[in-house]
C-alpha positions, 0 to 999 in steps of 0.5 A: 607168716608162712614163707617159701623155704619149705624143703628147698634143701632139707625137705622139711616142712619148715613152716609147720615146724615154725608154727608149732614152735610159735604155738609154744612161744605164744602160750603165755599170751594165750593165758593172758587172753583167757584171763582177759576174756574172763575179766571182761565177762565178770565186768559185764556181769558186774555192770548188769548187777550195778544197773539193777542196784541203781534201779533199786536205789532210785525206786527206793529213794523215790518211795522214801521221799517226803509225801511220796506215799501221800497218794489220793484219788479225786472223783466228781459227780459230774463228767463236766468237772474233773479233779486232780490231786497232789501229795498235799491233798487229804481225804474229804469232799466238797460241793461247788457250782460252776457258774461261768467258764473262762474266755479269751478276748477276741476282737476284729477290726472293720474291713480294710484294704490297707492300714491307714496313714498318718502324715504320709507314714503308716499310722501307729497302733497302740495296745493297752493291756489289763494293767494299763501298760501301753505297747506302741507299734510302728508297722513297716508299711501300710500292708496289712501283712506288715501290720500283723508282723509288727503286732506279733513281734511287739508282745503287747498282749495280743496276737494278730491274723489277717482274715479275708472280708471280701472284695479285696478287703481284710479284717485284723483279728486280735486275740489275747495272749492270756486267758481270762480277765487278765488277758483283756486289752484295748487296741487303738489307732494312734500313739501311746501319747495320743491314747493317754491324751484321749485322742487316739481312735479305738479300733472297736469304735469303727463301724463293722468292728466288734468284740467277738468274745470278751475277756472273762474269768471262770467262776465257781461257787462253794456252799451255794445258797448259804450264808457261807457262799464263796466265789472262786475265780480263775483265768483258766477253767482250772481252779487251783487248791479248791481243797489243799492239793486238789485242783478242779477243771470245768468244761461246762457250767453246772446247773446244780452243785458238783461233789468232789470226793478225795480218798486215799489211793489204796491201789496206788500206795499198794503198788508202790510197796509191791514194786519195792519188793519186786525190785529187791527180789530182782537184785537178790535173784541176780545174785543168786543166779551168778553165785550158784554152783553148777555142774559140768563135765571134765575132759575125762567125762566126770561130773565136776562142780563149776563155780558161778561168777559171784561165788566166793565174792565177799563184796557181792555177799555183803551187798546181798546181806545188806539189802536182805536185812534192809527189808527184813528187819523190824520197822517202827517196832513191827515186823514187815510181815504185818504189812504183807512183806514176808521173807522166804526160805529161798532168801527172797520176799513175797508181798501180800497185797491184801494184807497190806491193803488191810493194814493201810485201811486200819492205820494209813499213817503207820502203814505209809511210815513203815513202807517209807522207813523200809524204802529208806533203808533199802535206798541206803543199802543200795547206794552203798553198793551202787554209788558211782564214786564210792560204791562197793560194786562200782569199785569192783568194776573199776578194779577189773577195768584197770586189770583189763587195761593192764592185760591189754597192754601185756598182750600187745607187748607179746604181739610184738615179741612173737612177731620178732620171734617168728622172724628170728625162726624164719631167718634161722631156717632160711639160713639152714636151707641156704647152708644145706643147699651149699653143702649139697652143691659141694657134695655134687661137685665132689661126687662128679670129681671122684667119678671122673678120677675113677674113670681115668684110673681104669682107662675108660 
């Protein structure tokens, strides 16, 4: 920090002198800061590299999982019937006729201004579900709002809402909480014991009450019109496992059989193989960029080579070799090139989608097994590098981070050391100015005395 001691006695620019001395004193710290910045750049690059390796590991592991490439498409001959597949599906087709859609039961009570009482208290309400379970409900008052609240809080298989019926009256609309016949229910005015005894009042027996929509399962028939006719039922409009791994959803009944066709999803499987190659190239390309030696100009204007961040890094080179080998080595006795995966002179890969599709059409099991085998090897290679605990690249990052922490501590120590050194120099130069000032005062006094003596001796 600059002080006000410049030129007080000496005429010297002591602040500039101290700053020059401090710049020399700070050279070791400057070197530490340069090294810190370099390490931080390396860490950032390694972290980006590790992110790409992790993405490759995740993608490859997904492709290597059992059934990951068992991809199928399902088509329907009718827009009112759709189908979905899982990896448990197999190629084939089937005809079915949708004869009935599922319905959720809806009941409405007779119009009323308030809930009836029983012995002066609000009457109990009991809902009986399709399995015969009785849920007894005690409203807080005769207010229909309280009745609705009590029904909805009871989870008895039906939900209620109050619907205006005119002239200050309302109906309670009761809707099953489950679709299909499993959601069927009956509502009574009375206790559970009264329901059991047969003395409770069926709310739908009241004049003006109605079952608006009855509980109903969806139905579809396989092999309709043949001795092998088979009826499928579902509480929803989706029929599970019509074929292994194939579910069918209907939005309307069908007047004639609907054909569901399941086929191998060649484009989907091809894309998975292509994505694997792209992710491998992403990793290899990143290594190539940061390993390449570029050219720069030195202080004399001469062109000199400049090493990349990864140049000469044996760990990164090993990762490159392992990932490259994982995708290029023969799989199941065949070259990956037979499945459209080709290594180039530049050290990366190309993917021939047409060739892969042909291999998949010729022998689907072999092509899928080859891709899964390659994916397994790539996943293993990338995990060795990117594992957060034992990965080689992860270890490099941890080592550099430890070095950065140490450099930070050393730089902080130098900050204090330089503060102390500057204070010492300022004290030295301040003392020098004070001493010079004292000497100058003495010199002026002596000069005055000498001048006086001179005048006395000459009689002036």
